C-alpha positions as CSV (number, residue, x, y, z in Angstrom):
1,M,68.6,33.0,-14.0
2,M,69.6,36.6,-14.7
3,Y,68.2,36.3,-18.2
4,K,64.8,35.2,-16.9
5,F,64.7,38.1,-14.4
6,F,65.6,40.6,-17.1
7,T,62.9,39.2,-19.5
8,L,60.3,39.4,-16.7
9,A,61.3,43.0,-15.8
10,V,61.0,44.1,-19.5
11,L,57.6,42.4,-19.8
12,L,56.2,44.0,-16.7
13,L,57.4,47.5,-17.7
14,S,55.9,47.1,-21.2
15,I,52.6,46.1,-19.7
16,A,52.6,49.1,-17.3
17,A,53.4,51.4,-20.2
18,C,50.4,50.2,-22.1
19,A,47.9,50.9,-19.3
20,P,45.2,53.4,-20.2
21,I,44.9,56.8,-18.5
22,M,41.6,56.9,-16.7
23,M,39.5,60.0,-16.6
24,N,36.4,60.2,-14.4
25,G,33.8,62.9,-14.1
26,E,30.2,63.9,-14.2
27,V,27.7,64.5,-17.1
28,T,25.2,67.4,-16.9
29,S,22.4,68.4,-19.2
30,D,22.5,71.6,-21.2
31,K,20.4,73.1,-18.3
32,G,23.0,72.0,-15.7
33,T,21.1,69.0,-14.3
34,E,23.5,66.2,-13.1
35,L,23.0,63.1,-15.2
36,G,25.6,60.8,-13.5
37,P,29.2,59.7,-13.7
38,V,31.3,59.3,-16.9
39,E,34.3,57.0,-17.3
40,M,36.8,58.1,-20.0
41,S,40.1,56.6,-20.9
42,A,43.0,57.5,-23.2
43,F,45.3,54.8,-24.5
44,K,48.7,55.8,-25.9
45,H,49.8,54.2,-29.1
46,H,53.6,54.5,-28.8
47,G,54.6,53.9,-32.5
48,L,51.8,55.9,-34.0
49,K,52.0,59.1,-31.8
50,T,48.2,58.9,-31.2
51,Y,45.8,58.2,-28.4
52,S,42.6,56.2,-28.6
53,V,40.1,58.0,-26.4
54,K,36.9,56.4,-25.2
55,A,34.0,57.6,-23.1
56,H,31.1,55.7,-21.4
57,L,28.2,57.9,-20.4
58,P,25.6,57.0,-17.8
59,D,23.0,56.1,-20.4
60,E,25.4,53.5,-21.8
61,T,26.4,55.5,-24.9
62,V,30.0,54.9,-25.9
63,F,32.0,57.5,-27.7
64,S,35.4,56.8,-29.2
65,G,38.0,58.4,-31.5
66,E,41.6,59.0,-32.2
67,M,43.6,62.0,-31.1
68,K,47.1,63.0,-32.3
69,R,49.7,63.4,-29.5
70,G,50.3,67.1,-28.7
71,E,46.8,68.2,-29.5
72,K,44.4,69.4,-26.7
73,A,41.0,68.7,-28.5
74,V,39.3,65.6,-30.0
75,T,36.0,64.9,-31.5
76,L,34.6,61.5,-30.6
77,Y,31.7,59.6,-32.2
78,S,29.1,57.1,-30.9
79,N,27.7,54.2,-33.0
80,D,24.5,56.1,-33.6
81,G,26.1,59.2,-35.1
82,V,26.2,61.5,-32.1
83,S,29.4,63.5,-31.8
84,M,31.2,64.8,-28.7
85,K,33.9,67.5,-28.8
86,C,36.3,67.5,-25.9
87,D,38.9,70.1,-24.9
88,F,41.6,69.2,-22.4
89,E,43.6,71.3,-20.1
90,L,46.8,69.4,-19.2
91,K,48.8,70.0,-16.0
92,A,52.1,69.3,-17.9
93,P,51.6,69.5,-21.7
94,A,55.0,67.9,-22.3
95,K,53.9,64.8,-20.4
96,E,50.4,64.8,-22.0
97,F,47.7,62.8,-20.3
98,E,50.1,61.0,-18.0
99,D,50.5,63.9,-15.6
100,G,46.8,64.7,-15.3
101,G,44.5,67.5,-16.0
102,T,40.8,68.3,-16.7
103,G,38.5,68.1,-19.7
104,S,35.3,69.7,-20.8
105,C,33.1,68.0,-23.4
106,T,29.9,68.8,-25.3
107,T,27.8,66.3,-27.3
108,S,25.9,67.2,-30.4
109,D,22.6,66.5,-28.6
110,G,23.4,69.0,-25.8
111,Q,25.0,67.0,-22.9
112,N,28.0,68.5,-21.2
113,L,30.6,66.7,-19.1
114,K,33.5,67.6,-17.0
115,V,36.3,65.1,-16.3
116,K,39.4,65.0,-14.1
117,F,42.4,62.8,-14.5
């Protein structure tokens, strides 16, 4: 019985550790017009020391890319070749995305977005 409890506890902790960090914010045009909400996420790859970062913009464009742990900037790409550079300000750099922060991103076609996590 104790073995089953231990196995279940380890399984639940490993699932919780794999959960993506959600970042929500707003997209604005280069002129400052609000374009709608953005949903971003960062998924930590424990063995590889990287994060997979993904962003869904209001126009359904999806950007994705990889970011090494410890870095504060990433360039993401959409399927149609548009790029987006994001700079993050972390509350606790040692804890990376897990402790929250803010981000500022700019796409190669002039959209700006601010996120909070």
